Biotite code that builds the C-alpha atoms (Angstrom):
import biotite.structure as struc

atoms = struc.array([
    struc.Atom([86.122, 108.947, 130.112], chain_id="A", res_id=1, res_name="MET", atom_name="CA", element="C"),
    struc.Atom([89.329, 106.967, 130.102], chain_id="A", res_id=2, res_name="LYS", atom_name="CA", element="C"),
    struc.Atom([90.059, 105.205, 126.895], chain_id="A", res_id=3, res_name="ALA", atom_name="CA", element="C"),
    struc.Atom([91.918, 102.167, 126.700], chain_id="A", res_id=4, res_name="LEU", atom_name="CA", element="C"),
    struc.Atom([93.416, 103.445, 123.482], chain_id="A", res_id=5, res_name="GLY", atom_name="CA", element="C"),
    struc.Atom([94.400, 106.225, 121.295], chain_id="A", res_id=6, res_name="ARG", atom_name="CA", element="C"),
    struc.Atom([93.866, 106.107, 117.136], chain_id="A", res_id=7, res_name="HIS", atom_name="CA", element="C"),
    struc.Atom([95.943, 108.382, 115.190], chain_id="A", res_id=8, res_name="ILE", atom_name="CA", element="C"),
    struc.Atom([94.442, 108.901, 111.700], chain_id="A", res_id=9, res_name="LEU", atom_name="CA", element="C"),
    struc.Atom([96.574, 110.613, 109.557], chain_id="A", res_id=10, res_name="ALA", atom_name="CA", element="C"),
    struc.Atom([97.062, 111.945, 105.979], chain_id="A", res_id=11, res_name="GLU", atom_name="CA", element="C"),
    struc.Atom([100.127, 113.469, 105.011], chain_id="A", res_id=12, res_name="ILE", atom_name="CA", element="C"),
    struc.Atom([100.456, 115.094, 101.863], chain_id="A", res_id=13, res_name="TYR", atom_name="CA", element="C"),
    struc.Atom([102.978, 116.727, 99.409], chain_id="A", res_id=14, res_name="ASP", atom_name="CA", element="C"),
    struc.Atom([105.796, 114.705, 100.965], chain_id="A", res_id=15, res_name="CYS", atom_name="CA", element="C"),
    struc.Atom([109.134, 113.718, 99.278], chain_id="A", res_id=16, res_name="ASP", atom_name="CA", element="C"),
    struc.Atom([108.183, 111.172, 96.953], chain_id="A", res_id=17, res_name="GLU", atom_name="CA", element="C"),
    struc.Atom([111.943, 110.181, 96.931], chain_id="A", res_id=18, res_name="ASN", atom_name="CA", element="C"),
    struc.Atom([111.547, 109.238, 100.757], chain_id="A", res_id=19, res_name="VAL", atom_name="CA", element="C"),
    struc.Atom([107.762, 107.262, 100.071], chain_id="A", res_id=20, res_name="LEU", atom_name="CA", element="C"),
    struc.Atom([109.378, 105.043, 97.173], chain_id="A", res_id=21, res_name="ASN", atom_name="CA", element="C"),
    struc.Atom([112.524, 103.831, 99.848], chain_id="A", res_id=22, res_name="ASP", atom_name="CA", element="C"),
    struc.Atom([111.288, 101.277, 101.665], chain_id="A", res_id=23, res_name="ARG", atom_name="CA", element="C"),
    struc.Atom([114.439, 100.892, 103.828], chain_id="A", res_id=24, res_name="ASP", atom_name="CA", element="C"),
    struc.Atom([114.113, 104.628, 104.865], chain_id="A", res_id=25, res_name="LEU", atom_name="CA", element="C"),
    struc.Atom([110.706, 104.199, 105.158], chain_id="A", res_id=26, res_name="ILE", atom_name="CA", element="C"),
    struc.Atom([111.224, 101.587, 107.754], chain_id="A", res_id=27, res_name="GLU", atom_name="CA", element="C"),
    struc.Atom([114.152, 103.213, 109.923], chain_id="A", res_id=28, res_name="GLU", atom_name="CA", element="C"),
    struc.Atom([111.612, 106.553, 109.596], chain_id="A", res_id=29, res_name="ILE", atom_name="CA", element="C"),
    struc.Atom([108.882, 104.437, 111.205], chain_id="A", res_id=30, res_name="MET", atom_name="CA", element="C"),
    struc.Atom([111.263, 102.686, 114.126], chain_id="A", res_id=31, res_name="VAL", atom_name="CA", element="C"),
    struc.Atom([112.619, 105.806, 115.116], chain_id="A", res_id=32, res_name="LYS", atom_name="CA", element="C"),
    struc.Atom([108.520, 107.391, 115.465], chain_id="A", res_id=33, res_name="ALA", atom_name="CA", element="C"),
    struc.Atom([107.479, 104.463, 117.834], chain_id="A", res_id=34, res_name="ALA", atom_name="CA", element="C"),
    struc.Atom([110.769, 104.624, 119.469], chain_id="A", res_id=35, res_name="LEU", atom_name="CA", element="C"),
    struc.Atom([110.512, 109.016, 119.642], chain_id="A", res_id=36, res_name="GLU", atom_name="CA", element="C"),
    struc.Atom([106.797, 108.438, 121.419], chain_id="A", res_id=37, res_name="ALA", atom_name="CA", element="C"),
    struc.Atom([108.408, 105.726, 124.226], chain_id="A", res_id=38, res_name="GLY", atom_name="CA", element="C"),
    struc.Atom([106.599, 102.801, 122.630], chain_id="A", res_id=39, res_name="ALA", atom_name="CA", element="C"),
    struc.Atom([108.529, 99.368, 122.904], chain_id="A", res_id=40, res_name="GLU", atom_name="CA", element="C"),
    struc.Atom([109.617, 97.922, 119.498], chain_id="A", res_id=41, res_name="VAL", atom_name="CA", element="C"),
    struc.Atom([108.624, 93.976, 119.223], chain_id="A", res_id=42, res_name="ARG", atom_name="CA", element="C"),
    struc.Atom([108.220, 93.338, 115.103], chain_id="A", res_id=43, res_name="GLU", atom_name="CA", element="C"),
    struc.Atom([108.575, 95.015, 111.477], chain_id="A", res_id=44, res_name="VAL", atom_name="CA", element="C"),
    struc.Atom([107.754, 94.361, 108.336], chain_id="A", res_id=45, res_name="ALA", atom_name="CA", element="C"),
    struc.Atom([107.682, 96.409, 105.361], chain_id="A", res_id=46, res_name="PHE", atom_name="CA", element="C"),
    struc.Atom([107.061, 95.925, 101.838], chain_id="A", res_id=47, res_name="HIS", atom_name="CA", element="C"),
    struc.Atom([108.031, 97.800, 98.562], chain_id="A", res_id=48, res_name="LYS", atom_name="CA", element="C"),
    struc.Atom([105.444, 97.524, 95.519], chain_id="A", res_id=49, res_name="PHE", atom_name="CA", element="C"),
    struc.Atom([106.540, 98.045, 91.661], chain_id="A", res_id=50, res_name="SER", atom_name="CA", element="C"),
    struc.Atom([107.017, 100.253, 90.333], chain_id="A", res_id=51, res_name="PRO", atom_name="CA", element="C"),
    struc.Atom([106.498, 102.061, 93.345], chain_id="A", res_id=52, res_name="GLN", atom_name="CA", element="C"),
    struc.Atom([104.836, 102.673, 97.092], chain_id="A", res_id=53, res_name="GLY", atom_name="CA", element="C"),
    struc.Atom([105.914, 101.032, 100.342], chain_id="A", res_id=54, res_name="VAL", atom_name="CA", element="C"),
    struc.Atom([103.352, 99.538, 102.777], chain_id="A", res_id=55, res_name="SER", atom_name="CA", element="C"),
    struc.Atom([104.330, 98.430, 106.448], chain_id="A", res_id=56, res_name="GLY", atom_name="CA", element="C"),
    struc.Atom([103.937, 97.744, 110.209], chain_id="A", res_id=57, res_name="VAL", atom_name="CA", element="C"),
    struc.Atom([106.047, 98.419, 113.371], chain_id="A", res_id=58, res_name="VAL", atom_name="CA", element="C"),
    struc.Atom([103.969, 96.065, 115.912], chain_id="A", res_id=59, res_name="VAL", atom_name="CA", element="C"),
    struc.Atom([105.254, 97.641, 119.594], chain_id="A", res_id=60, res_name="ILE", atom_name="CA", element="C"),
    struc.Atom([104.214, 96.327, 122.603], chain_id="A", res_id=61, res_name="SER", atom_name="CA", element="C"),
    struc.Atom([101.191, 99.377, 123.164], chain_id="A", res_id=62, res_name="GLU", atom_name="CA", element="C"),
    struc.Atom([100.110, 98.394, 119.532], chain_id="A", res_id=63, res_name="SER", atom_name="CA", element="C"),
    struc.Atom([101.073, 99.264, 116.112], chain_id="A", res_id=64, res_name="HIS", atom_name="CA", element="C"),
    struc.Atom([102.274, 101.946, 113.590], chain_id="A", res_id=65, res_name="LEU", atom_name="CA", element="C"),
    struc.Atom([101.307, 101.130, 109.998], chain_id="A", res_id=66, res_name="THR", atom_name="CA", element="C"),
    struc.Atom([101.754, 103.021, 106.992], chain_id="A", res_id=67, res_name="VAL", atom_name="CA", element="C"),
    struc.Atom([101.108, 103.120, 103.055], chain_id="A", res_id=68, res_name="HIS", atom_name="CA", element="C"),
    struc.Atom([102.947, 105.153, 100.585], chain_id="A", res_id=69, res_name="THR", atom_name="CA", element="C"),
    struc.Atom([101.865, 106.757, 97.286], chain_id="A", res_id=70, res_name="TRP", atom_name="CA", element="C"),
    struc.Atom([105.536, 108.555, 95.833], chain_id="A", res_id=71, res_name="PRO", atom_name="CA", element="C"),
    struc.Atom([103.671, 109.762, 92.996], chain_id="A", res_id=72, res_name="GLU", atom_name="CA", element="C"),
    struc.Atom([100.906, 111.835, 94.447], chain_id="A", res_id=73, res_name="LEU", atom_name="CA", element="C"),
    struc.Atom([103.146, 112.464, 97.362], chain_id="A", res_id=74, res_name="GLY", atom_name="CA", element="C"),
    struc.Atom([100.540, 111.108, 100.243], chain_id="A", res_id=75, res_name="TYR", atom_name="CA", element="C"),
    struc.Atom([101.011, 109.062, 102.951], chain_id="A", res_id=76, res_name="ALA", atom_name="CA", element="C"),
    struc.Atom([98.633, 107.262, 105.062], chain_id="A", res_id=77, res_name="ALA", atom_name="CA", element="C"),
    struc.Atom([99.108, 106.781, 108.328], chain_id="A", res_id=78, res_name="VAL", atom_name="CA", element="C"),
    struc.Atom([98.017, 104.810, 111.572], chain_id="A", res_id=79, res_name="ASP", atom_name="CA", element="C"),
    struc.Atom([99.364, 105.167, 114.455], chain_id="A", res_id=80, res_name="VAL", atom_name="CA", element="C"),
    struc.Atom([97.453, 103.222, 117.809], chain_id="A", res_id=81, res_name="PHE", atom_name="CA", element="C"),
    struc.Atom([99.183, 103.096, 121.254], chain_id="A", res_id=82, res_name="THR", atom_name="CA", element="C"),
    struc.Atom([97.445, 101.901, 124.833], chain_id="A", res_id=83, res_name="CYS", atom_name="CA", element="C"),
    struc.Atom([98.369, 103.177, 127.942], chain_id="A", res_id=84, res_name="GLY", atom_name="CA", element="C"),
    struc.Atom([99.275, 106.277, 129.541], chain_id="A", res_id=85, res_name="GLU", atom_name="CA", element="C"),
    struc.Atom([102.877, 106.199, 128.595], chain_id="A", res_id=86, res_name="LYS", atom_name="CA", element="C"),
    struc.Atom([103.143, 106.470, 125.157], chain_id="A", res_id=87, res_name="VAL", atom_name="CA", element="C"),
    struc.Atom([102.101, 109.441, 123.269], chain_id="A", res_id=88, res_name="ASN", atom_name="CA", element="C"),
    struc.Atom([101.119, 109.006, 119.254], chain_id="A", res_id=89, res_name="PRO", atom_name="CA", element="C"),
    struc.Atom([101.346, 112.507, 118.372], chain_id="A", res_id=90, res_name="TRP", atom_name="CA", element="C"),
    struc.Atom([105.055, 112.155, 118.877], chain_id="A", res_id=91, res_name="ASP", atom_name="CA", element="C"),
    struc.Atom([105.190, 109.872, 116.600], chain_id="A", res_id=92, res_name="ALA", atom_name="CA", element="C"),
    struc.Atom([102.912, 110.963, 113.714], chain_id="A", res_id=93, res_name="CYS", atom_name="CA", element="C"),
    struc.Atom([104.803, 114.520, 114.189], chain_id="A", res_id=94, res_name="ASN", atom_name="CA", element="C"),
    struc.Atom([108.108, 113.166, 113.691], chain_id="A", res_id=95, res_name="TYR", atom_name="CA", element="C"),
    struc.Atom([106.371, 110.712, 110.332], chain_id="A", res_id=96, res_name="ILE", atom_name="CA", element="C"),
    struc.Atom([105.521, 113.663, 108.958], chain_id="A", res_id=97, res_name="ALA", atom_name="CA", element="C"),
    struc.Atom([108.539, 115.493, 109.173], chain_id="A", res_id=98, res_name="GLU", atom_name="CA", element="C"),
    struc.Atom([111.021, 112.893, 108.034], chain_id="A", res_id=99, res_name="ARG", atom_name="CA", element="C"),
    struc.Atom([108.631, 112.403, 104.667], chain_id="A", res_id=100, res_name="PHE", atom_name="CA", element="C"),
    struc.Atom([109.142, 116.240, 104.410], chain_id="A", res_id=101, res_name="LYS", atom_name="CA", element="C"),
    struc.Atom([105.661, 116.993, 104.100], chain_id="A", res_id=102, res_name="ALA", atom_name="CA", element="C"),
    struc.Atom([104.230, 120.332, 103.710], chain_id="A", res_id=103, res_name="LYS", atom_name="CA", element="C"),
    struc.Atom([100.224, 119.320, 105.150], chain_id="A", res_id=104, res_name="HIS", atom_name="CA", element="C"),
    struc.Atom([99.016, 116.841, 107.452], chain_id="A", res_id=105, res_name="MET", atom_name="CA", element="C"),
    struc.Atom([95.785, 116.256, 108.559], chain_id="A", res_id=106, res_name="THR", atom_name="CA", element="C"),
    struc.Atom([95.145, 114.239, 111.529], chain_id="A", res_id=107, res_name="ALA", atom_name="CA", element="C"),
    struc.Atom([92.335, 112.560, 113.401], chain_id="A", res_id=108, res_name="SER", atom_name="CA", element="C"),
    struc.Atom([92.419, 111.067, 116.830], chain_id="A", res_id=109, res_name="GLU", atom_name="CA", element="C"),
    struc.Atom([89.847, 108.256, 118.201], chain_id="A", res_id=110, res_name="VAL", atom_name="CA", element="C"),
    struc.Atom([89.954, 106.832, 121.759], chain_id="A", res_id=111, res_name="LYS", atom_name="CA", element="C"),
    struc.Atom([89.064, 102.738, 121.223], chain_id="A", res_id=112, res_name="ARG", atom_name="CA", element="C"),
    struc.Atom([88.199, 100.726, 124.303], chain_id="A", res_id=113, res_name="GLY", atom_name="CA", element="C"),
    struc.Atom([85.396, 103.248, 125.747], chain_id="A", res_id=114, res_name="VAL", atom_name="CA", element="C"),
    struc.Atom([83.108, 101.460, 128.014], chain_id="A", res_id=115, res_name="PHE", atom_name="CA", element="C"),
    struc.Atom([80.117, 102.705, 129.124], chain_id="A", res_id=116, res_name="GLU", atom_name="CA", element="C"),
    struc.Atom([80.461, 100.459, 132.337], chain_id="A", res_id=117, res_name="LYS", atom_name="CA", element="C"),
    struc.Atom([83.887, 100.649, 134.548], chain_id="A", res_id=118, res_name="PRO", atom_name="CA", element="C"),
    struc.Atom([85.748, 97.248, 132.869], chain_id="A", res_id=119, res_name="VAL", atom_name="CA", element="C"),
    struc.Atom([88.877, 95.618, 134.878], chain_id="A", res_id=120, res_name="LYS", atom_name="CA", element="C"),
    struc.Atom([92.157, 94.896, 132.808], chain_id="A", res_id=121, res_name="VAL", atom_name="CA", element="C"),
    struc.Atom([93.502, 92.449, 134.582], chain_id="A", res_id=122, res_name="VAL", atom_name="CA", element="C"),
    struc.Atom([97.808, 91.229, 133.156], chain_id="A", res_id=123, res_name="ASN", atom_name="CA", element="C"),
    struc.Atom([97.940, 88.344, 132.779], chain_id="A", res_id=124, res_name="PHE", atom_name="CA", element="C"),
])
């Protein structure tokens, strides 16, 4: 059954807390992850929390990548949602985990836009 998109929900553990608390570095990693996966970056928004943690989104033509970090726990929650067939969300997830210096990642893929009846998609 074909899906319109693939949504990876990643739990990334035992990361470098300094990486997870660096807003500029997290933004760079997330943008590069999108590019590594073959996506086209449209917009970027990241925020540093006090005393720690970073949240952000990379809007891509194919959907989005998001992150929220807990440096004090060495943990990051990451979503990578891509539509179409040219972008591989797993490439982005694996790149992020590697750059966060993670020791462990669990992730699951959810197929999005799976219809029981045939659907015709029209590009405007």
